[in-house]
MITORKOL-255884 format. One record per residue (C-alpha): x, y, z; residue in one letter. Coordinates in steps of 0.2 Angstrom, whole numbers, plus 5000, padded with zeros to 4 digits. Layout:
% MITORKOL-255884
NODE    u    v    w residu
NODE    X    Y    Z      A
...
% end
This chain:
% MITORKOL-255884
NODE    u    v    w residu
NODE 5000 5000 5000      X
NODE 5006 5018 4996      X
NODE 5001 5033 5005      X
NODE 5001 5051 4997      X
NODE 4999 5067 5007      X
NODE 4984 5078 5001      X
NODE 4983 5095 5008      X
NODE 4996 5092 5022      X
NODE 4993 5076 5033      X
NODE 4982 5069 5046      X
NODE 4974 5073 5063      X
NODE 4963 5061 5070      X
NODE 4949 5069 5080      X
NODE 4951 5060 5097      X
NODE 4940 5068 5110      X
NODE 4943 5063 5129      X
NODE 4929 5053 5136      X
NODE 4926 5038 5147      X
NODE 4919 5020 5145      X
NODE 4901 5016 5147      X
NODE 4893 4999 5150      X
NODE 4886 5000 5132      X
NODE 4895 5004 5116      X
NODE 4900 5022 5113      X
NODE 4909 5032 5100      X
NODE 4917 5043 5113      X
NODE 4935 5040 5114      X
NODE 4942 5035 5131      X
NODE 4958 5042 5139      X
NODE 4971 5030 5133      X
NODE 4979 5020 5148      X
NODE 4995 5020 5139      X
NODE 5003 5035 5130      X
NODE 5008 5033 5112      X
NODE 5024 5041 5105      X
NODE 5021 5057 5096      X
NODE 5030 5069 5084      X
NODE 5040 5084 5091      X
NODE 5028 5098 5094      X
NODE 5030 5117 5097      X
NODE 5028 5124 5115      X
NODE 5012 5131 5110      X
NODE 5004 5114 5109      X
NODE 5004 5111 5127      X
NODE 4997 5129 5130      X
NODE 4982 5128 5118      X
NODE 4981 5109 5115      X
NODE 4983 5111 5096      X
NODE 4991 5097 5087      X
NODE 5007 5103 5078      X
NODE 5022 5095 5069      X
NODE 5039 5102 5066      X
NODE 5050 5098 5051      X
NODE 5068 5104 5048      X
NODE 5077 5106 5031      X
NODE 5094 5114 5032      X
NODE 5092 5130 5041      X
NODE 5073 5131 5038      X
NODE 5060 5125 5050      X
NODE 5042 5121 5045      X
NODE 5028 5120 5058      X
NODE 5012 5111 5053      X
NODE 4995 5113 5061      X
NODE 4989 5096 5060      X
NODE 4970 5099 5065      X
NODE 4966 5104 5047      X
NODE 4976 5091 5038      X
NODE 4969 5077 5027      X
NODE 4978 5061 5022      X
NODE 4974 5054 5005      X
NODE 4976 5035 5005      X
NODE 4978 5025 4990      X
NODE 4982 5007 4985      X
NODE 4994 5005 4971      X
NODE 4987 4995 4956      X
NODE 4995 4978 4952      X
NODE 5011 4979 4942      X
NODE 5008 4976 4923      X
NODE 5015 4959 4917      X
NODE 5034 4960 4916      X
NODE 5042 4961 4899      X
NODE 5052 4945 4894      X
NODE 5069 4945 4902      X
NODE 5065 4957 4916      X
NODE 5073 4952 4933      X
NODE 5068 4960 4950      X
NODE 5073 4959 4968      X
NODE 5065 4943 4976      X
NODE 5065 4933 4960      X
NODE 5074 4917 4957      X
NODE 5087 4915 4943      X
NODE 5097 4900 4936      X
NODE 5115 4901 4931      X
NODE 5117 4901 4912      X
NODE 5136 4898 4908      X
NODE 5145 4882 4913      X
NODE 5153 4892 4927      X
NODE 5152 4910 4933      X
NODE 5160 4920 4947      X
NODE 5150 4929 4960      X
NODE 5160 4944 4964      X
NODE 5161 4958 4977      X
NODE 5171 4972 4968      X
NODE 5186 4963 4961      X
NODE 5186 4948 4973      X
NODE 5178 4932 4969      X
NODE 5167 4926 4984      X
NODE 5159 4910 4975      X
NODE 5159 4900 4959      X
NODE 5143 4894 4953      X
NODE 5138 4881 4940      X
NODE 5125 4880 4926      X
NODE 5108 4877 4932      X
NODE 5111 4882 4949      X
NODE 5096 4892 4957      X
NODE 5100 4908 4966      X
NODE 5090 4921 4975      X
NODE 5090 4939 4969      X
NODE 5093 4952 4982      X
NODE 5094 4967 4972      X
NODE 5096 4973 4954      X
NODE 5108 4988 4948      X
NODE 5109 4991 4930      X
NODE 5118 4976 4922      X
NODE 5122 4968 4938      X
NODE 5112 4956 4948      X
NODE 5114 4954 4967      X
NODE 5112 4936 4972      X
NODE 5113 4926 4988      X
NODE 5118 4908 4991      X
NODE 5126 4896 5004      X
NODE 5144 4892 5002      X
NODE 5150 4878 5015      X
NODE 5134 4882 5025      X
NODE 5138 4900 5026      X
NODE 5128 4914 5018      X
NODE 5137 4923 5004      X
NODE 5131 4938 4993      X
NODE 5139 4946 4978      X
NODE 5136 4951 4960      X
NODE 5134 4942 4943      X
NODE 5131 4950 4926      X
NODE 5114 4950 4919      X
NODE 5119 4939 4904      X
NODE 5125 4925 4916      X
NODE 5108 4922 4923      X
NODE 5090 4918 4917      X
NODE 5074 4922 4926      X
NODE 5066 4907 4934      X
NODE 5052 4912 4946      X
NODE 5045 4928 4954      X
NODE 5038 4919 4970      X
NODE 5038 4929 4986      X
NODE 5050 4925 5000      X
NODE 5043 4914 5014      X
NODE 5045 4922 5031      X
NODE 5042 4914 5048      X
NODE 5033 4929 5056      X
NODE 5023 4944 5051      X
NODE 5038 4955 5056      X
NODE 5047 4948 5041      X
NODE 5035 4956 5028      X
NODE 5035 4974 5035      X
NODE 5043 4986 5023      X
NODE 5039 5002 5032      X
NODE 5037 5009 5049      X
NODE 5018 5010 5047      X
NODE 5009 4995 5054      X
NODE 4996 4989 5042      X
NODE 4978 4986 5049      X
NODE 4979 4968 5042      X
NODE 4994 4965 5054      X
NODE 4984 4971 5069      X
NODE 4970 4960 5064      X
NODE 4981 4945 5063      X
NODE 4988 4950 5080      X
NODE 4971 4951 5087      X
NODE 4967 4934 5079      X
NODE 4981 4925 5087      X
NODE 4977 4933 5104      X
NODE 4959 4929 5103      X
NODE 4961 4911 5098      X
NODE 4973 4908 5113      X
NODE 4961 4917 5125      X
NODE 4947 4907 5119      X
NODE 4957 4891 5120      X
NODE 4961 4895 5138      X
NODE 4944 4899 5143      X
NODE 4937 4883 5135      X
NODE 4948 4872 5146      X
NODE 4944 4882 5162      X
NODE 4926 4881 5158      X
NODE 4927 4862 5156      X
NODE 4937 4858 5171      X
NODE 4932 4873 5182      X
NODE 4941 4888 5188      X
NODE 4938 4900 5203      X
NODE 4920 4902 5207      X
NODE 4915 4891 5192      X
NODE 4914 4873 5195      X
NODE 4915 4868 5177      X
NODE 4906 4858 5164      X
NODE 4914 4842 5168      X
NODE 4907 4841 5185      X
NODE 4890 4847 5180      X
NODE 4889 4834 5166      X
NODE 4896 4820 5176      X
NODE 4882 4823 5190      X
NODE 4868 4825 5177      X
NODE 4874 4808 5169      X
NODE 4873 4800 5186      X
NODE 4856 4807 5189      X
NODE 4848 4803 5173      X
NODE 4854 4784 5174      X
NODE 4845 4782 5191      X
NODE 4826 4777 5192      X
NODE 4814 4785 5188      X
NODE 4824 4796 5176      X
NODE 4832 4781 5168      X
NODE 4816 4777 5159      X
NODE 4818 4792 5148      X
NODE 4837 4794 5146      X
NODE 4843 4809 5137      X
NODE 4853 4801 5123      X
NODE 4860 4818 5117      X
NODE 4867 4822 5135      X
NODE 4875 4804 5136      X
NODE 4883 4805 5119      X
NODE 4890 4823 5122      X
NODE 4897 4817 5139      X
NODE 4905 4802 5130      X
NODE 4912 4813 5116      X
NODE 4919 4825 5129      X
NODE 4928 4811 5139      X
NODE 4917 4814 5154      X
NODE 4911 4796 5155      X
NODE 4918 4781 5147      X
NODE 4906 4767 5151      X
NODE 4887 4768 5150      X
NODE 4873 4755 5152      X
NODE 4875 4742 5139      X
NODE 4856 4743 5135      X
NODE 4859 4761 5130      X
NODE 4875 4759 5120      X
NODE 4867 4755 5103      X
NODE 4856 4771 5104      X
NODE 4871 4782 5110      X
NODE 4882 4774 5096      X
NODE 4869 4778 5083      X
NODE 4868 4796 5089      X
NODE 4887 4798 5089      X
NODE 4888 4790 5071      X
NODE 4875 4802 5064      X
NODE 4884 4817 5072      X
NODE 4901 4812 5066      X
NODE 4895 4809 5048      X
NODE 4891 4828 5048      X
NODE 4908 4835 5046      X
NODE 4902 4853 5047      X
NODE 4896 4849 5064      X
NODE 4908 4837 5071      X
NODE 4925 4841 5064      X
NODE 4936 4852 5075      X
NODE 4944 4867 5066      X
NODE 4954 4882 5071      X
NODE 4962 4881 5089      X
NODE 4952 4866 5093      X
NODE 4964 4856 5084      X
NODE 4978 4861 5096      X
NODE 4976 4847 5108      X
NODE 4965 4831 5111      X
NODE 4956 4840 5126      X
NODE 4951 4855 5115      X
NODE 4945 4842 5101      X
NODE 4934 4833 5114      X
NODE 4927 4849 5121      X
NODE 4922 4855 5103      X
NODE 4913 4838 5099      X
NODE 4905 4837 5116      X
NODE 4898 4855 5115      X
NODE 4893 4853 5097      X
NODE 4884 4837 5101      X
NODE 4875 4846 5115      X
NODE 4869 4859 5103      X
NODE 4858 4845 5095      X
NODE 4839 4849 5097      X
NODE 4831 4839 5112      X
NODE 4817 4827 5110      X
NODE 4802 4832 5122      X
NODE 4806 4817 5133      X
NODE 4824 4822 5135      X
NODE 4819 4840 5139      X
NODE 4808 4833 5153      X
NODE 4821 4822 5160      X
NODE 4835 4835 5160      X
NODE 4823 4849 5168      X
NODE 4819 4837 5182      X
NODE 4837 4832 5185      X
NODE 4843 4850 5185      X
NODE 4829 4855 5196      X
NODE 4835 4843 5210      X
NODE 4853 4847 5208      X
NODE 4857 4865 5214      X
NODE 4876 4864 5210      X
NODE 4873 4858 5192      X
NODE 4859 4871 5189      X
NODE 4871 4885 5195      X
NODE 4885 4878 5183      X
NODE 4872 4877 5169      X
NODE 4866 4894 5171      X
NODE 4883 4902 5173      X
NODE 4890 4893 5157      X
NODE 4876 4899 5146      X
NODE 4878 4916 5153      X
NODE 4897 4915 5149      X
NODE 4894 4909 5131      X
NODE 4881 4923 5128      X
NODE 4894 4936 5133      X
NODE 4910 4927 5126      X
NODE 4902 4924 5109      X
NODE 4884 4931 5107      X
NODE 4866 4928 5114      X
NODE 4859 4911 5111      X
NODE 4849 4908 5095      X
NODE 4838 4895 5102      X
NODE 4829 4891 5118      X
NODE 4838 4882 5132      X
NODE 4831 4874 5148      X
NODE 4831 4889 5159      X
NODE 4814 4895 5155      X
NODE 4806 4878 5158      X
NODE 4815 4877 5174      X
NODE 4807 4893 5179      X
NODE 4790 4885 5176      X
NODE 4787 4891 5158      X
NODE 4779 4878 5146      X
NODE 4788 4874 5129      X
NODE 4779 4881 5114      X
NODE 4774 4866 5104      X
NODE 4779 4867 5085      X
NODE 4790 4882 5088      X
NODE 4808 4884 5092      X
NODE 4819 4868 5096      X
NODE 4826 4867 5113      X
NODE 4844 4863 5115      X
NODE 4855 4859 5131      X
NODE 4869 4871 5124      X
NODE 4861 4881 5111      X
NODE 4872 4890 5097      X
NODE 4874 4908 5097      X
NODE 4867 4921 5085      X
NODE 4877 4932 5073      X
NODE 4873 4947 5062      X
NODE 4877 4937 5046      X
NODE 4866 4922 5052      X
NODE 4851 4933 5057      X
NODE 4853 4942 5040      X
NODE 4853 4925 5031      X
NODE 4837 4919 5040      X
NODE 4828 4935 5037      X
NODE 4832 4935 5018      X
NODE 4832 4917 5014      X
NODE 4822 4909 5027      X
NODE 4822 4890 5030      X
NODE 4824 4886 5012      X
NODE 4840 4882 5002      X
NODE 4852 4896 4998      X
NODE 4852 4901 4980      X
NODE 4868 4898 4971      X
NODE 4871 4916 4966      X
NODE 4868 4922 4984      X
NODE 4883 4930 4992      X
NODE 4880 4933 5010      X
NODE 4895 4943 5014      X
NODE 4892 4955 5000      X
NODE 4873 4956 5005      X
NODE 4879 4960 5023      X
NODE 4890 4974 5017      X
NODE 4876 4981 5006      X
NODE 4864 4981 5021      X
NODE 4876 4990 5032      X
NODE 4880 5003 5019      X
NODE 4862 5007 5015      X
NODE 4858 5009 5034      X
NODE 4846 4994 5034      X
NODE 4858 4984 5046      X
NODE 4868 4991 5060      X
NODE 4882 4982 5068      X
NODE 4881 4992 5084      X
NODE 4881 4981 5099      X
NODE 4865 4981 5110      X
NODE 4864 4978 5129      X
NODE 4863 4959 5126      X
NODE 4877 4958 5113      X
NODE 4892 4947 5116      X
NODE 4910 4949 5111      X
NODE 4907 4943 5093      X
NODE 4895 4958 5090      X
NODE 4909 4969 5097      X
NODE 4922 4962 5085      X
NODE 4910 4964 5070      X
NODE 4907 4982 5076      X
NODE 4925 4986 5077      X
NODE 4927 4980 5059      X
NODE 4912 4990 5053      X
NODE 4922 5006 5049      X
NODE 4931 4997 5035      X
NODE 4915 4996 5025      X
NODE 4908 5013 5030      X
NODE 4924 5024 5031      X
NODE 4914 5040 5028      X
NODE 4904 5038 5044      X
NODE 4917 5038 5057      X
NODE 4925 5052 5067      X
NODE 4941 5053 5057      X
NODE 4932 5053 5040      X
NODE 4935 5072 5038      X
NODE 4953 5070 5039      X
NODE 4954 5055 5026      X
NODE 4953 5056 5008      X
NODE 4951 5038 5001      X
NODE 4954 5033 4983      X
NODE 4943 5020 4975      X
NODE 4957 5007 4976      X
NODE 4959 5010 4995      X
NODE 4940 5008 4998      X
NODE 4941 4991 4989      X
NODE 4956 4986 4999      X
NODE 4946 4990 5015      X
NODE 4931 4980 5009      X
NODE 4942 4965 5006      X
NODE 4950 4968 5023      X
NODE 4933 4968 5031      X
NODE 4928 4951 5023      X
NODE 4944 4943 5028      X
NODE 4944 4950 5046      X
NODE 4926 4945 5049      X
NODE 4930 4927 5043      X
NODE 4944 4926 5055      X
NODE 4933 4932 5069      X
NODE 4920 4920 5065      X
NODE 4933 4906 5065      X
NODE 4938 4910 5083      X
NODE 4919 4908 5088      X
NODE 4916 4893 5077      X
NODE 4910 4881 5090      X
NODE 4897 4893 5096      X
NODE 4891 4903 5081      X
NODE 4876 4895 5073      X
NODE 4881 4885 5057      X
NODE 4874 4893 5044      X
NODE 5049 5105 4949      X
NODE 5064 5121 4953      X
NODE 5061 5139 4952      X
NODE 5068 5149 4937      X
NODE 5073 5163 4948      X
NODE 5081 5153 4962      X
NODE 5082 5137 4970      X
NODE 5069 5135 4984      X
NODE 5071 5126 5000      X
NODE 5062 5109 4998      X
NODE 5052 5100 5012      X
NODE 5049 5082 5010      X
NODE 5033 5080 5020      X
NODE 5027 5062 5023      X
NODE 5014 5056 5035      X
NODE 5020 5051 5052      X
NODE 5010 5036 5055      X
NODE 5013 5021 5067      X
NODE 4998 5012 5061      X
NODE 4986 5012 5047      X
NODE 4973 5026 5051      X
NODE 4958 5016 5056      X
NODE 4955 5024 5073      X
NODE 4937 5020 5076      X
NODE 4940 5001 5072      X
NODE 4954 5000 5084      X
NODE 4945 5009 5097      X
NODE 4930 4997 5096      X
NODE 4942 4983 5096      X
NODE 4949 4989 5113      X
NODE 4931 4991 5120      X
NODE 4928 4973 5115      X
NODE 4943 4967 5125      X
NODE 4937 4977 5140      X
NODE 4920 4969 5138      X
NODE 4926 4951 5137      X
NODE 4938 4954 5152      X
NODE 4922 4959 5162      X
NODE 4913 4944 5156      X
NODE 4927 4932 5161      X
NODE 4929 4940 5178      X
NODE 4911 4939 5182      X
NODE 4911 4921 5178      X
NODE 4927 4915 5185      X
NODE 4932 4929 5197      X
NODE 4947 4940 5196      X
NODE 4959 4929 5206      X
NODE 4955 4914 5194      X
NODE 4957 4925 5179      X
NODE 4975 4930 5185      X
NODE 4979 4911 5186      X
NODE 4973 4907 5169      X
NODE 4985 4908 5154      X
NODE 4981 4910 5135      X
NODE 4986 4894 5125      X
NODE 4996 4892 5110      X
NODE 5000 4876 5100      X
NODE 5016 4875 5110      X
NODE 5007 4877 5127      X
NODE 5002 4891 5139      X
NODE 5010 4908 5138      X
NODE 5018 4915 5154      X
NODE 5007 4931 5156      X
NODE 4990 4928 5164      X
NODE 4974 4932 5155      X
NODE 4970 4947 5166      X
NODE 4987 4955 5161      X
NODE 4986 4950 5143      X
NODE 4968 4957 5141      X
NODE 4974 4974 5148      X
NODE 4989 4973 5136      X
NODE 4978 4970 5121      X
NODE 4966 4984 5126      X
NODE 4981 4996 5128      X
NODE 4988 4990 5111      X
NODE 4972 4995 5102      X
NODE 4969 5011 5112      X
NODE 4987 5016 5107      X
NODE 4984 5012 5089      X
NODE 4968 5022 5089      X
NODE 4977 5037 5097      X
NODE 4991 5039 5085      X
% end
């Protein structure tokens, strides 16, 4: 991406504010101070934003409050002409042998057909890199000594390896958030299964319920969905032989549906996470009326299990989103099931903006081949028919979608008056939104419902470039910070602060050293900092 200054630069309108319990566009005071450009002494006096640039004996002071950035994405390069060689290409050696030189010194001798990486091109000279006796060597060959092979990009082990400027792309921050979110969710999944702090855990709840429903008189109407889910989760190993065929049939039907049963994303990191995925997905299966009655009776006679059940559903409603189908709580409170209406689930899936839109536009019938849900979602948001603003009942997934919304409605955010976006940059933001929302959905996949010089004299020249430490999507970053504060509160209310300080985000290599409480605060600071620069 290239950026060009139009008028003079950028000032993001960041007004001091405070957090509220619901979503707000008011910017909070950052908890961490981002580095800023040198400013004149007048800045501290009148709070104006200024920037000072020096060129020789001249000094230029810019008033940033009236500046605008023009953002553009360069078009793809036209097909290269035959024989063109560029940096990062691969080339093969043409003559039988050729000398790789640094000035007049031969540093390596290469043979015909040998493949070399191009590091730079200067006129008739091609800079190449290779290994000699296991040691990296760089030098120069002449253009006629090599032939173009491939133009594949270099593979790099980390995102840091692809940075080509001091400005952090928004996509890199999205990837940072994705890695953090996956690890956080993985840690919470294990804590919710085994119990932590004030939350006893799903394992103890399911174990108690299995024992209860296998005793008379409940054993006469055993809830197969519960028993199959408990077995998939490793909560129980042996069940009554008389029930084994029915349980095995339910599990086989579930496992044949790969969209429901196959763990993906961070759920593939460990056997424990795989079991949790399959257990909870099985428990999203709609219950038969007899199963509902049995489970309501079992929960009604087990206060500890009922407390865990209610706490877990509340956690899921906040950590992902409100539930899309009824659960057992209303019936436990004495309400009767509405016949022929919504299916009752033990662990219902969560709703989402895109899922709600699909059901509203398509209904229960098949999805037309030419229907593009993501494009329709974007169209609805841009037209004002759909708002991604979280409500009082929203969960973290809604907050994440809300944080991404500025990418598709960039003219409706606080910093819009200071940004002039080219058509190509708008297209870039649209594609970034699509990819970012897909990454966010993957994190919540288990829960989200499946669906020129002067003639007179030379003038002093100032080379003025935007001083950006992050791609200017302030509202998106601010909303992401609010989402992390929201999820911290949700986790603390479920597990307690002390337990949160003992929980650690997971990676495929194991838990990280910092606790979740510290990391959530750090992620909030990161995105507040990105929003304030």
